[in-house]
C-alpha positions, 0 to 999 in steps of 0.5 A: 408899381405892383410886385408880381407874384404867381397865384400859388405864391399868393395862396401859400402866403395867405394860407400861412398868414391864416395859420399864424392868425388862428387863435388857440380856440380856432386851432382846437376847433379845427382839430376837434372838428376833423377828429384829430384831437379830443375836445378835452385836450385843448393844449394839444392843439398848440403843438407844432406837430399839428401845424402841417395838418391845420395848414393843409386843411386851409382851402380857398376856392379857385373861383375867387377873383385875383383882385380880391386876393390882391386886396387881402395881401395889401391889407396884410402887408401894405404892398401892392401886388399883381397875380400874373398867372391866374386870369379872372377871364379863365375862371370857369365853373357853375353859376348860382341860379339866383345871383349869377356868380360863378361859385361852384366848380361843377354841377355836382358841387352845386347840387343842394349847396348854398351859394357863398354870395347870396345864400340861395340853396340850389335845389333845382327850382327856377323862377316862380317854382316854390323852393322847399329848401329856401321857403320861397320862390327864386323870383321872390328871393331875388326881390329882397333887400337882403339879396341885393346887399349880398350881390353887391358884396359878391362882386368883390369876390366872384366873377359874374356869369354875364361878366357885367360889372366885373373889373377887366384886367 
């Protein structure tokens, strides 16, 4: 039997878990990177006053499948859950030209970004056109073993544009 949770409840839990799991070094890095503290003040990152800032900057894509988040919760607390209000069938966005997974929220987000699944940088090239950003053609890239391995990992996290191979809920 699975315990029901809303998407917001699950994401709040995961963000809090991430906050509590951060090491001192990770806290310092997050705060220095965003200009909140200076690099020579690592003990400053331990203060409670920074928790809210760090927590608010833990952001996950709304394009990640529920089954992935449900597995994360299972790993953290050994409870079977189901997200009841954020269907994978409702996930809409822009797919990667190379792997076909929906990984970008809009066309503007996709331009010159690197796909989190296959690592192809979207520079607008297609098929046999040489991509300066990727140092090869899209067709050649898709024939590599590395690309195939990344695709297999991607199906755990993202919805395929074609819908083929995705779990149905």
